[in-house]
mmJSON file of the N, C-alpha and C atoms, coordinates in Angstrom:
{"data_MODEL":{"atom_site":{
"group_PDB":["ATOM","ATOM","ATOM","ATOM","ATOM","ATOM","ATOM","ATOM","ATOM","ATOM","ATOM","ATOM","ATOM","ATOM","ATOM","ATOM","ATOM","ATOM","ATOM","ATOM","ATOM","ATOM","ATOM","ATOM","ATOM","ATOM","ATOM","ATOM","ATOM","ATOM","ATOM","ATOM","ATOM","ATOM","ATOM","ATOM","ATOM","ATOM","ATOM","ATOM","ATOM","ATOM","ATOM","ATOM","ATOM","ATOM","ATOM","ATOM","ATOM","ATOM","ATOM","ATOM","ATOM","ATOM","ATOM","ATOM","ATOM","ATOM","ATOM","ATOM","ATOM","ATOM","ATOM","ATOM","ATOM","ATOM","ATOM","ATOM","ATOM","ATOM","ATOM","ATOM","ATOM","ATOM","ATOM","ATOM","ATOM","ATOM","ATOM","ATOM","ATOM","ATOM","ATOM","ATOM","ATOM","ATOM","ATOM","ATOM","ATOM","ATOM","ATOM","ATOM","ATOM","ATOM","ATOM","ATOM","ATOM","ATOM","ATOM","ATOM","ATOM","ATOM","ATOM","ATOM","ATOM","ATOM","ATOM","ATOM","ATOM","ATOM","ATOM","ATOM","ATOM","ATOM","ATOM","ATOM","ATOM","ATOM","ATOM","ATOM","ATOM","ATOM","ATOM","ATOM","ATOM","ATOM","ATOM","ATOM","ATOM","ATOM","ATOM","ATOM","ATOM","ATOM","ATOM","ATOM","ATOM","ATOM","ATOM","ATOM","ATOM","ATOM","ATOM","ATOM","ATOM","ATOM","ATOM","ATOM","ATOM","ATOM","ATOM","ATOM","ATOM","ATOM","ATOM","ATOM","ATOM","ATOM","ATOM","ATOM","ATOM","ATOM","ATOM","ATOM","ATOM","ATOM","ATOM","ATOM","ATOM","ATOM","ATOM","ATOM","ATOM","ATOM","ATOM","ATOM","ATOM","ATOM","ATOM","ATOM","ATOM","ATOM","ATOM","ATOM","ATOM","ATOM","ATOM","ATOM","ATOM","ATOM","ATOM","ATOM","ATOM","ATOM","ATOM"],
"id":[1,2,3,4,5,6,7,8,9,10,11,12,13,14,15,16,17,18,19,20,21,22,23,24,25,26,27,28,29,30,31,32,33,34,35,36,37,38,39,40,41,42,43,44,45,46,47,48,49,50,51,52,53,54,55,56,57,58,59,60,61,62,63,64,65,66,67,68,69,70,71,72,73,74,75,76,77,78,79,80,81,82,83,84,85,86,87,88,89,90,91,92,93,94,95,96,97,98,99,100,101,102,103,104,105,106,107,108,109,110,111,112,113,114,115,116,117,118,119,120,121,122,123,124,125,126,127,128,129,130,131,132,133,134,135,136,137,138,139,140,141,142,143,144,145,146,147,148,149,150,151,152,153,154,155,156,157,158,159,160,161,162,163,164,165,166,167,168,169,170,171,172,173,174,175,176,177,178,179,180,181,182,183,184,185,186,187,188,189,190,191,192,193,194,195],
"type_symbol":["N","C","C","N","C","C","N","C","C","N","C","C","N","C","C","N","C","C","N","C","C","N","C","C","N","C","C","N","C","C","N","C","C","N","C","C","N","C","C","N","C","C","N","C","C","N","C","C","N","C","C","N","C","C","N","C","C","N","C","C","N","C","C","N","C","C","N","C","C","N","C","C","N","C","C","N","C","C","N","C","C","N","C","C","N","C","C","N","C","C","N","C","C","N","C","C","N","C","C","N","C","C","N","C","C","N","C","C","N","C","C","N","C","C","N","C","C","N","C","C","N","C","C","N","C","C","N","C","C","N","C","C","N","C","C","N","C","C","N","C","C","N","C","C","N","C","C","N","C","C","N","C","C","N","C","C","N","C","C","N","C","C","N","C","C","N","C","C","N","C","C","N","C","C","N","C","C","N","C","C","N","C","C","N","C","C","N","C","C","N","C","C","N","C","C"],
"label_atom_id":["N","CA","C","N","CA","C","N","CA","C","N","CA","C","N","CA","C","N","CA","C","N","CA","C","N","CA","C","N","CA","C","N","CA","C","N","CA","C","N","CA","C","N","CA","C","N","CA","C","N","CA","C","N","CA","C","N","CA","C","N","CA","C","N","CA","C","N","CA","C","N","CA","C","N","CA","C","N","CA","C","N","CA","C","N","CA","C","N","CA","C","N","CA","C","N","CA","C","N","CA","C","N","CA","C","N","CA","C","N","CA","C","N","CA","C","N","CA","C","N","CA","C","N","CA","C","N","CA","C","N","CA","C","N","CA","C","N","CA","C","N","CA","C","N","CA","C","N","CA","C","N","CA","C","N","CA","C","N","CA","C","N","CA","C","N","CA","C","N","CA","C","N","CA","C","N","CA","C","N","CA","C","N","CA","C","N","CA","C","N","CA","C","N","CA","C","N","CA","C","N","CA","C","N","CA","C","N","CA","C","N","CA","C","N","CA","C","N","CA","C","N","CA","C","N","CA","C"],
"label_alt_id":[null,null,null,null,null,null,null,null,null,null,null,null,null,null,null,null,null,null,null,null,null,null,null,null,null,null,null,null,null,null,null,null,null,null,null,null,null,null,null,null,null,null,null,null,null,null,null,null,null,null,null,null,null,null,null,null,null,null,null,null,null,null,null,null,null,null,null,null,null,null,null,null,null,null,null,null,null,null,null,null,null,null,null,null,null,null,null,null,null,null,null,null,null,null,null,null,null,null,null,null,null,null,null,null,null,null,null,null,null,null,null,null,null,null,null,null,null,null,null,null,null,null,null,null,null,null,null,null,null,null,null,null,null,null,null,null,null,null,null,null,null,null,null,null,null,null,null,null,null,null,null,null,null,null,null,null,null,null,null,null,null,null,null,null,null,null,null,null,null,null,null,null,null,null,null,null,null,null,null,null,null,null,null,null,null,null,null,null,null,null,null,null,null,null,null],
"label_comp_id":["MET","MET","MET","ASN","ASN","ASN","PHE","PHE","PHE","SER","SER","SER","GLU","GLU","GLU","THR","THR","THR","GLU","GLU","GLU","ILE","ILE","ILE","ARG","ARG","ARG","ALA","ALA","ALA","ILE","ILE","ILE","GLU","GLU","GLU","LYS","LYS","LYS","MET","MET","MET","LEU","LEU","LEU","PRO","PRO","PRO","ALA","ALA","ALA","MET","MET","MET","GLY","GLY","GLY","SER","SER","SER","TYR","TYR","TYR","VAL","VAL","VAL","ALA","ALA","ALA","GLN","GLN","GLN","SER","SER","SER","GLY","GLY","GLY","ILE","ILE","ILE","MET","MET","MET","ALA","ALA","ALA","LYS","LYS","LYS","PRO","PRO","PRO","PHE","PHE","PHE","GLN","GLN","GLN","ASP","ASP","ASP","CYS","CYS","CYS","SER","SER","SER","LYS","LYS","LYS","GLU","GLU","GLU","GLU","GLU","GLU","ILE","ILE","ILE","LEU","LEU","LEU","GLY","GLY","GLY","LEU","LEU","LEU","PHE","PHE","PHE","ALA","ALA","ALA","THR","THR","THR","THR","THR","THR","ILE","ILE","ILE","LYS","LYS","LYS","THR","THR","THR","PHE","PHE","PHE","ARG","ARG","ARG","ALA","ALA","ALA","ALA","ALA","ALA","PHE","PHE","PHE","GLN","GLN","GLN","GLU","GLU","GLU","GLU","GLU","GLU","LEU","LEU","LEU","GLY","GLY","GLY","ASP","ASP","ASP","GLU","GLU","GLU","CYS","CYS","CYS","PRO","PRO","PRO","PHE","PHE","PHE"],
"label_asym_id":["A","A","A","A","A","A","A","A","A","A","A","A","A","A","A","A","A","A","A","A","A","A","A","A","A","A","A","A","A","A","A","A","A","A","A","A","A","A","A","A","A","A","A","A","A","A","A","A","A","A","A","A","A","A","A","A","A","A","A","A","A","A","A","A","A","A","A","A","A","A","A","A","A","A","A","A","A","A","A","A","A","A","A","A","A","A","A","A","A","A","A","A","A","A","A","A","A","A","A","A","A","A","A","A","A","A","A","A","A","A","A","A","A","A","A","A","A","A","A","A","A","A","A","A","A","A","A","A","A","A","A","A","A","A","A","A","A","A","A","A","A","A","A","A","A","A","A","A","A","A","A","A","A","A","A","A","A","A","A","A","A","A","A","A","A","A","A","A","A","A","A","A","A","A","A","A","A","A","A","A","A","A","A","A","A","A","A","A","A","A","A","A","A","A","A"],
"label_entity_id":["1","1","1","1","1","1","1","1","1","1","1","1","1","1","1","1","1","1","1","1","1","1","1","1","1","1","1","1","1","1","1","1","1","1","1","1","1","1","1","1","1","1","1","1","1","1","1","1","1","1","1","1","1","1","1","1","1","1","1","1","1","1","1","1","1","1","1","1","1","1","1","1","1","1","1","1","1","1","1","1","1","1","1","1","1","1","1","1","1","1","1","1","1","1","1","1","1","1","1","1","1","1","1","1","1","1","1","1","1","1","1","1","1","1","1","1","1","1","1","1","1","1","1","1","1","1","1","1","1","1","1","1","1","1","1","1","1","1","1","1","1","1","1","1","1","1","1","1","1","1","1","1","1","1","1","1","1","1","1","1","1","1","1","1","1","1","1","1","1","1","1","1","1","1","1","1","1","1","1","1","1","1","1","1","1","1","1","1","1","1","1","1","1","1","1"],
"label_seq_id":[1,1,1,2,2,2,3,3,3,4,4,4,5,5,5,6,6,6,7,7,7,8,8,8,9,9,9,10,10,10,11,11,11,12,12,12,13,13,13,14,14,14,15,15,15,16,16,16,17,17,17,18,18,18,19,19,19,20,20,20,21,21,21,22,22,22,23,23,23,24,24,24,25,25,25,26,26,26,27,27,27,28,28,28,29,29,29,30,30,30,31,31,31,32,32,32,33,33,33,34,34,34,35,35,35,36,36,36,37,37,37,38,38,38,39,39,39,40,40,40,41,41,41,42,42,42,43,43,43,44,44,44,45,45,45,46,46,46,47,47,47,48,48,48,49,49,49,50,50,50,51,51,51,52,52,52,53,53,53,54,54,54,55,55,55,56,56,56,57,57,57,58,58,58,59,59,59,60,60,60,61,61,61,62,62,62,63,63,63,64,64,64,65,65,65],
"pdbx_PDB_ins_code":[null,null,null,null,null,null,null,null,null,null,null,null,null,null,null,null,null,null,null,null,null,null,null,null,null,null,null,null,null,null,null,null,null,null,null,null,null,null,null,null,null,null,null,null,null,null,null,null,null,null,null,null,null,null,null,null,null,null,null,null,null,null,null,null,null,null,null,null,null,null,null,null,null,null,null,null,null,null,null,null,null,null,null,null,null,null,null,null,null,null,null,null,null,null,null,null,null,null,null,null,null,null,null,null,null,null,null,null,null,null,null,null,null,null,null,null,null,null,null,null,null,null,null,null,null,null,null,null,null,null,null,null,null,null,null,null,null,null,null,null,null,null,null,null,null,null,null,null,null,null,null,null,null,null,null,null,null,null,null,null,null,null,null,null,null,null,null,null,null,null,null,null,null,null,null,null,null,null,null,null,null,null,null,null,null,null,null,null,null,null,null,null,null,null,null],
"Cartn_x":[-1.019,-0.78,-1.948,-1.625,-2.753,-2.519,-4.118,-4.454,-5.132,-4.924,-5.002,-6.654,-7.748,-9.128,-8.944,-7.894,-7.693,-7.282,-6.784,-6.049,-7.227,-7.692,-8.772,-10.154,-10.19,-11.187,-11.159,-9.846,-9.249,-8.896,-8.89,-8.954,-10.363,-11.189,-12.297,-13.268,-12.674,-12.861,-12.227,-11.221,-10.844,-11.4,-12.066,-12.432,-13.513,-14.433,-15.194,-13.988,-12.836,-12.563,-11.639,-10.874,-10.425,-11.26,-12.014,-13.46,-13.633,-13.795,-13.928,-12.765,-11.479,-10.528,-10.178,-10.483,-10.657,-11.851,-13.043,-14.21,-13.73,-12.917,-13.043,-11.593,-10.352,-9.197,-9.724,-10.236,-10.648,-9.855,-8.956,-8.645,-9.501,-10.667,-11.035,-11.808,-11.277,-12.043,-10.642,-9.547,-8.603,-7.383,-7.071,-5.959,-4.781,-4.688,-3.386,-2.229,-1.467,-0.528,-0.947,-1.8,-1.743,-2.272,-2.382,-2.381,-1.022,-1.431,-0.031,0.656,1.818,2.912,2.124,1.448,0.837,-0.314,-1.117,-2.316,-2.186,-1.005,-0.722,0.012,0.553,1.178,0.245,-0.892,-2.166,-2.567,-2.602,-3.431,-2.979,-1.894,-0.43,-0.812,-0.747,-0.959,-2.275,-3.638,-4.966,-4.845,-4.513,-4.239,-3.434,-2.078,-1.717,-2.365,-2.632,-3.42,-4.923,-5.306,-6.548,-6.274,-5.488,-5.44,-5.667,-3.684,-3.434,-4.175,-5.171,-6.618,-7.334,-7.982,-8.763,-7.936,-6.694,-5.811,-5.692,-5.662,-5.128,-7.007,-7.84,-9.418,-9.329,-8.938,-9.499,-8.245,-7.32,-6.027,-6.231,-6.391,-6.375,-5.251,-4.649,-3.411,-2.58,-3.012,-2.113,-1.682,-1.986,-1.471,-0.092,0.875,2.577,2.837,1.574,2.374,1.476],
"Cartn_y":[34.528,33.499,33.277,32.481,32.371,30.978,30.26,28.897,28.048,27.342,27.234,26.377,26.582,26.117,24.817,23.851,22.46,22.422,23.271,24.098,24.038,25.005,25.317,24.369,23.838,22.849,21.675,21.242,20.141,21.012,22.229,23.224,22.772,23.095,23.255,21.726,20.841,19.03,19.008,19.561,18.924,19.687,20.738,21.386,21.044,19.677,19.341,18.899,17.821,17.009,18.026,19.252,20.222,20.093,20.671,21.018,19.866,18.775,17.91,17.468,17.287,17.413,18.377,20.245,20.463,20.583,20.327,20.194,18.83,18.081,16.505,16.716,17.711,17.845,18.825,19.404,20.954,21.601,22.165,23.078,24.535,24.308,25.566,26.468,25.619,26.198,26.637,26.755,27.413,28.301,29.579,30.312,29.378,29.266,28.479,28.083,29.247,29.218,27.874,27.66,27.052,25.001,24.889,24.078,22.824,21.589,20.997,20.492,19.962,19.811,18.801,17.89,16.979,17.345,18.22,18.686,19.582,20.272,21.147,20.184,19.351,18.225,17.211,16.873,16.393,17.3,18.673,19.329,19.478,19.437,19.929,18.024,17.26,15.963,15.739,16.253,16.493,17.163,18.439,18.923,18.829,18.08,17.59,16.655,15.462,14.158,14.118,15.553,15.47,16.053,17.525,18.007,17.393,16.319,15.056,14.329,13.5,12.74,13.84,14.884,15.602,16.258,16.525,16.833,15.395,14.554,13.322,13.198,13.335,12.977,13.826,15.075,16.566,15.655,15.315,15.111,13.974,12.737,11.328,10.878,10.186,10.013,11.018,12.378,13.822,13.75,13.685,14.158,14.185,15.256,15.209,14.633,13.923,13.16,12.088],
"Cartn_z":[-20.967,-21.881,-22.638,-23.441,-24.818,-24.993,-24.818,-24.877,-26.416,-27.123,-28.28,-27.97,-28.452,-28.165,-27.794,-28.368,-27.468,-26.374,-25.96,-24.788,-23.746,-23.889,-23.15,-23.02,-24.122,-23.713,-22.852,-23.042,-22.23,-20.439,-20.651,-19.095,-18.835,-19.326,-19.641,-18.548,-19.065,-19.152,-17.772,-17.411,-15.901,-14.84,-14.886,-14.163,-12.953,-13.197,-12.002,-11.285,-11.916,-11.247,-9.929,-10.503,-9.645,-8.644,-8.996,-7.684,-6.766,-7.385,-6.553,-5.462,-6.032,-4.945,-4.32,-4.61,-3.734,-2.584,-2.259,-1.817,-0.966,-1.544,-0.568,0.198,-0.553,0.664,1.744,1.773,2.667,2.182,1.021,1.155,0.895,0.295,0.213,1.077,2.475,4.008,4.459,3.914,4.735,3.484,4.25,3.223,2.558,1.309,0.589,1.801,2.181,3.227,4.471,4.671,5.437,5.255,3.683,3.165,3.443,3.897,3.893,2.726,2.704,1.542,0.701,1.531,0.596,-0.152,0.325,0.277,-1.888,-1.478,-2.152,-3.484,-3.027,-4.281,-4.619,-3.786,-4.606,-5.334,-5.106,-6.151,-7.502,-7.185,-8.82,-9.108,-8.534,-9.415,-10.188,-9.491,-10.306,-10.713,-11.149,-12.066,-13.603,-13.431,-14.738,-15.145,-13.83,-15.031,-15.381,-14.554,-15.735,-16.351,-16.486,-17.983,-19.278,-18.616,-19.717,-20.178,-19.433,-19.476,-20.624,-20.401,-21.252,-22.254,-22.074,-23.974,-24.604,-24.246,-24.681,-25.748,-24.876,-25.183,-26.274,-26.369,-27.328,-28.747,-28.51,-29.769,-30.247,-29.14,-29.686,-30.074,-31.336,-31.425,-31.737,-32.098,-32.249,-31.224,-29.933,-28.715,-28.299,-28.096,-28.129,-27.277,-25.752,-24.087,-24.563],
"occupancy":[1.0,1.0,1.0,1.0,1.0,1.0,1.0,1.0,1.0,1.0,1.0,1.0,1.0,1.0,1.0,1.0,1.0,1.0,1.0,1.0,1.0,1.0,1.0,1.0,1.0,1.0,1.0,1.0,1.0,1.0,1.0,1.0,1.0,1.0,1.0,1.0,1.0,1.0,1.0,1.0,1.0,1.0,1.0,1.0,1.0,1.0,1.0,1.0,1.0,1.0,1.0,1.0,1.0,1.0,1.0,1.0,1.0,1.0,1.0,1.0,1.0,1.0,1.0,1.0,1.0,1.0,1.0,1.0,1.0,1.0,1.0,1.0,1.0,1.0,1.0,1.0,1.0,1.0,1.0,1.0,1.0,1.0,1.0,1.0,1.0,1.0,1.0,1.0,1.0,1.0,1.0,1.0,1.0,1.0,1.0,1.0,1.0,1.0,1.0,1.0,1.0,1.0,1.0,1.0,1.0,1.0,1.0,1.0,1.0,1.0,1.0,1.0,1.0,1.0,1.0,1.0,1.0,1.0,1.0,1.0,1.0,1.0,1.0,1.0,1.0,1.0,1.0,1.0,1.0,1.0,1.0,1.0,1.0,1.0,1.0,1.0,1.0,1.0,1.0,1.0,1.0,1.0,1.0,1.0,1.0,1.0,1.0,1.0,1.0,1.0,1.0,1.0,1.0,1.0,1.0,1.0,1.0,1.0,1.0,1.0,1.0,1.0,1.0,1.0,1.0,1.0,1.0,1.0,1.0,1.0,1.0,1.0,1.0,1.0,1.0,1.0,1.0,1.0,1.0,1.0,1.0,1.0,1.0,1.0,1.0,1.0,1.0,1.0,1.0,1.0,1.0,1.0,1.0,1.0,1.0],
"B_iso_or_equiv":[0.0,0.0,0.0,0.0,0.0,0.0,0.0,0.0,0.0,0.0,0.0,0.0,0.0,0.0,0.0,0.0,0.0,0.0,0.0,0.0,0.0,0.0,0.0,0.0,0.0,0.0,0.0,0.0,0.0,0.0,0.0,0.0,0.0,0.0,0.0,0.0,0.0,0.0,0.0,0.0,0.0,0.0,0.0,0.0,0.0,0.0,0.0,0.0,0.0,0.0,0.0,0.0,0.0,0.0,0.0,0.0,0.0,0.0,0.0,0.0,0.0,0.0,0.0,0.0,0.0,0.0,0.0,0.0,0.0,0.0,0.0,0.0,0.0,0.0,0.0,0.0,0.0,0.0,0.0,0.0,0.0,0.0,0.0,0.0,0.0,0.0,0.0,0.0,0.0,0.0,0.0,0.0,0.0,0.0,0.0,0.0,0.0,0.0,0.0,0.0,0.0,0.0,0.0,0.0,0.0,0.0,0.0,0.0,0.0,0.0,0.0,0.0,0.0,0.0,0.0,0.0,0.0,0.0,0.0,0.0,0.0,0.0,0.0,0.0,0.0,0.0,0.0,0.0,0.0,0.0,0.0,0.0,0.0,0.0,0.0,0.0,0.0,0.0,0.0,0.0,0.0,0.0,0.0,0.0,0.0,0.0,0.0,0.0,0.0,0.0,0.0,0.0,0.0,0.0,0.0,0.0,0.0,0.0,0.0,0.0,0.0,0.0,0.0,0.0,0.0,0.0,0.0,0.0,0.0,0.0,0.0,0.0,0.0,0.0,0.0,0.0,0.0,0.0,0.0,0.0,0.0,0.0,0.0,0.0,0.0,0.0,0.0,0.0,0.0,0.0,0.0,0.0,0.0,0.0,0.0],
"pdbx_formal_charge":[null,null,null,null,null,null,null,null,null,null,null,null,null,null,null,null,null,null,null,null,null,null,null,null,null,null,null,null,null,null,null,null,null,null,null,null,null,null,null,null,null,null,null,null,null,null,null,null,null,null,null,null,null,null,null,null,null,null,null,null,null,null,null,null,null,null,null,null,null,null,null,null,null,null,null,null,null,null,null,null,null,null,null,null,null,null,null,null,null,null,null,null,null,null,null,null,null,null,null,null,null,null,null,null,null,null,null,null,null,null,null,null,null,null,null,null,null,null,null,null,null,null,null,null,null,null,null,null,null,null,null,null,null,null,null,null,null,null,null,null,null,null,null,null,null,null,null,null,null,null,null,null,null,null,null,null,null,null,null,null,null,null,null,null,null,null,null,null,null,null,null,null,null,null,null,null,null,null,null,null,null,null,null,null,null,null,null,null,null,null,null,null,null,null,null],
"auth_seq_id":[1,1,1,2,2,2,3,3,3,4,4,4,5,5,5,6,6,6,7,7,7,8,8,8,9,9,9,10,10,10,11,11,11,12,12,12,13,13,13,14,14,14,15,15,15,16,16,16,17,17,17,18,18,18,19,19,19,20,20,20,21,21,21,22,22,22,23,23,23,24,24,24,25,25,25,26,26,26,27,27,27,28,28,28,29,29,29,30,30,30,31,31,31,32,32,32,33,33,33,34,34,34,35,35,35,36,36,36,37,37,37,38,38,38,39,39,39,40,40,40,41,41,41,42,42,42,43,43,43,44,44,44,45,45,45,46,46,46,47,47,47,48,48,48,49,49,49,50,50,50,51,51,51,52,52,52,53,53,53,54,54,54,55,55,55,56,56,56,57,57,57,58,58,58,59,59,59,60,60,60,61,61,61,62,62,62,63,63,63,64,64,64,65,65,65],
"auth_comp_id":["MET","MET","MET","ASN","ASN","ASN","PHE","PHE","PHE","SER","SER","SER","GLU","GLU","GLU","THR","THR","THR","GLU","GLU","GLU","ILE","ILE","ILE","ARG","ARG","ARG","ALA","ALA","ALA","ILE","ILE","ILE","GLU","GLU","GLU","LYS","LYS","LYS","MET","MET","MET","LEU","LEU","LEU","PRO","PRO","PRO","ALA","ALA","ALA","MET","MET","MET","GLY","GLY","GLY","SER","SER","SER","TYR","TYR","TYR","VAL","VAL","VAL","ALA","ALA","ALA","GLN","GLN","GLN","SER","SER","SER","GLY","GLY","GLY","ILE","ILE","ILE","MET","MET","MET","ALA","ALA","ALA","LYS","LYS","LYS","PRO","PRO","PRO","PHE","PHE","PHE","GLN","GLN","GLN","ASP","ASP","ASP","CYS","CYS","CYS","SER","SER","SER","LYS","LYS","LYS","GLU","GLU","GLU","GLU","GLU","GLU","ILE","ILE","ILE","LEU","LEU","LEU","GLY","GLY","GLY","LEU","LEU","LEU","PHE","PHE","PHE","ALA","ALA","ALA","THR","THR","THR","THR","THR","THR","ILE","ILE","ILE","LYS","LYS","LYS","THR","THR","THR","PHE","PHE","PHE","ARG","ARG","ARG","ALA","ALA","ALA","ALA","ALA","ALA","PHE","PHE","PHE","GLN","GLN","GLN","GLU","GLU","GLU","GLU","GLU","GLU","LEU","LEU","LEU","GLY","GLY","GLY","ASP","ASP","ASP","GLU","GLU","GLU","CYS","CYS","CYS","PRO","PRO","PRO","PHE","PHE","PHE"],
"auth_asym_id":["A","A","A","A","A","A","A","A","A","A","A","A","A","A","A","A","A","A","A","A","A","A","A","A","A","A","A","A","A","A","A","A","A","A","A","A","A","A","A","A","A","A","A","A","A","A","A","A","A","A","A","A","A","A","A","A","A","A","A","A","A","A","A","A","A","A","A","A","A","A","A","A","A","A","A","A","A","A","A","A","A","A","A","A","A","A","A","A","A","A","A","A","A","A","A","A","A","A","A","A","A","A","A","A","A","A","A","A","A","A","A","A","A","A","A","A","A","A","A","A","A","A","A","A","A","A","A","A","A","A","A","A","A","A","A","A","A","A","A","A","A","A","A","A","A","A","A","A","A","A","A","A","A","A","A","A","A","A","A","A","A","A","A","A","A","A","A","A","A","A","A","A","A","A","A","A","A","A","A","A","A","A","A","A","A","A","A","A","A","A","A","A","A","A","A"],
"auth_atom_id":["N","CA","C","N","CA","C","N","CA","C","N","CA","C","N","CA","C","N","CA","C","N","CA","C","N","CA","C","N","CA","C","N","CA","C","N","CA","C","N","CA","C","N","CA","C","N","CA","C","N","CA","C","N","CA","C","N","CA","C","N","CA","C","N","CA","C","N","CA","C","N","CA","C","N","CA","C","N","CA","C","N","CA","C","N","CA","C","N","CA","C","N","CA","C","N","CA","C","N","CA","C","N","CA","C","N","CA","C","N","CA","C","N","CA","C","N","CA","C","N","CA","C","N","CA","C","N","CA","C","N","CA","C","N","CA","C","N","CA","C","N","CA","C","N","CA","C","N","CA","C","N","CA","C","N","CA","C","N","CA","C","N","CA","C","N","CA","C","N","CA","C","N","CA","C","N","CA","C","N","CA","C","N","CA","C","N","CA","C","N","CA","C","N","CA","C","N","CA","C","N","CA","C","N","CA","C","N","CA","C","N","CA","C","N","CA","C","N","CA","C","N","CA","C","N","CA","C"],
"pdbx_PDB_model_num":[1,1,1,1,1,1,1,1,1,1,1,1,1,1,1,1,1,1,1,1,1,1,1,1,1,1,1,1,1,1,1,1,1,1,1,1,1,1,1,1,1,1,1,1,1,1,1,1,1,1,1,1,1,1,1,1,1,1,1,1,1,1,1,1,1,1,1,1,1,1,1,1,1,1,1,1,1,1,1,1,1,1,1,1,1,1,1,1,1,1,1,1,1,1,1,1,1,1,1,1,1,1,1,1,1,1,1,1,1,1,1,1,1,1,1,1,1,1,1,1,1,1,1,1,1,1,1,1,1,1,1,1,1,1,1,1,1,1,1,1,1,1,1,1,1,1,1,1,1,1,1,1,1,1,1,1,1,1,1,1,1,1,1,1,1,1,1,1,1,1,1,1,1,1,1,1,1,1,1,1,1,1,1,1,1,1,1,1,1,1,1,1,1,1,1]
}}}
């Protein structure tokens, strides 16, 4: 996959929130297959929300969503 510079910056900005969620939920302490449905859904939701916020911050009014 190729990412634009804006997408790369947005991904970099969301990493602290992702790390915080992983540490708080305890996901890092067990194999991925042992995670509950709620933990995985929380991981996806955190990824989407933080990426969207960072991407919107990067693009401002030009953000497509």
